[in-house]
C-alpha positions, 0 to 999 in steps of 0.5 A: 476521468483520467489519472495524471501520468505522474501518479501512475509513474510513481505507483509503477516505480514503487511497486516495481521496486518492492517486487524486485528487491523483495523477490531478490531478498527471498531468493537470497534467503532461500540460498541461506545468504540472508535470514528472514529478518533480512527479507523484512528489512529489505522490504521495509527500507524499500517501502520507506524510501519510495513512500517518502517521495510518493506520498504527495504525488499518489499517496504511495499505495503500491498495493492493490489491497490498499487502493481498494481500501482507499476506495472504501474509505472514499479517498479514491474513486473507482476509475482512479483505483482501476488505473492505480491497480493497473500501474501496480500490477504492471510494475510488479510484473516488470520487476519479476521479469527483470529477475527472470532475465538476471537469474542464473541457472545455478541459483534457479536450480537451488530455489526451484522447489522453494520460491522459484522466482522470489514468490513468497512462501512460509519460512517454516512450513512445519507450523500448523497455522493458517497462512490466510489468516497470517496474510489477513492479520498482517495486512490489517496491521499494515493498513491500519498504520497506513491510513492513520499515519500516511493517508491521514498524515496532514490531519494528524500532524504526522507528516514527518514520522508517517512513512517511517512508522509505516515502514516499521509496521511493514518490518515487524509484520514481515518478520513475524508473518513470514514464518507462516505465510511468506508475508506477501501482504501485497497481491501485485508483489506476490502474484507477479513472480508466480505469473512470470515463473509459472508457479501456481498453487493454493498460496497464490489464492492466499496471497491474493485474497488475504491482504484484501480482506485484512486491509478492508477490515482495517479500513472499516475499523479505522473509520468506525473508531476515528472518523466522526463524520463525513467532514472529518473524512475529507481530504485536507486539500479538498477542505482547504478548497472549500474553506477558500470558496467560503471566504470568497463568498463571505467577501462577496456578500460583505461587499454587496450588503447594504450599509449598516446591515451585518451579515450573520449567516452564509449559506454554503 
């Protein structure tokens, strides 16, 4: 089973944009051109724009941690998830590669000991708080908003506000968690600049594992609270298809039934 090319293209473009714009925002923060609030705003607005157009095509994951969580939620199969994540990591690496090409030597020297190439890092290292839990808790909130307002937007009738609410969750989470972990909150977006620049430290482990743990926990909590049964968890399009099939069966049985006999039950 292969994934449609348009799905992979929008996942590639969305993750490319998040990495490219998010990394540049961190670089500008390092050289004191913007604040941590500016980094959060740039990330949230980018997520908002690309989520709006990608929701009906791919679901607007743009994040391997979200994709893995959607597998757990039984919204995406493992084969599709593998292609999703390949497109996401490729988009992130290409985005980081463009920054590497564009970055001039003066700025590179200024940020060499900080973000290197826009790698997320704590805004204030003096805080004695675990960056891992910052990433995990921040990702928990973001995934909760995503699965409730984006993935389940049709069921919950939140199509118009889902992307905006999701973006607000990203903004406030990035603004707060950025102080203690750098607010990577996305393994592809965080690791790509580190891979391209060759900057590896324990923070790459934090930025890889933290979001995955947070997103998976969020998905489990959401399903345990809001999903009553497997029928409620099904994709709306799939439920509509099943409804149409049942109606066709009903029409066929009604035509075939002897006159004077009323159908009382239809077997699925």
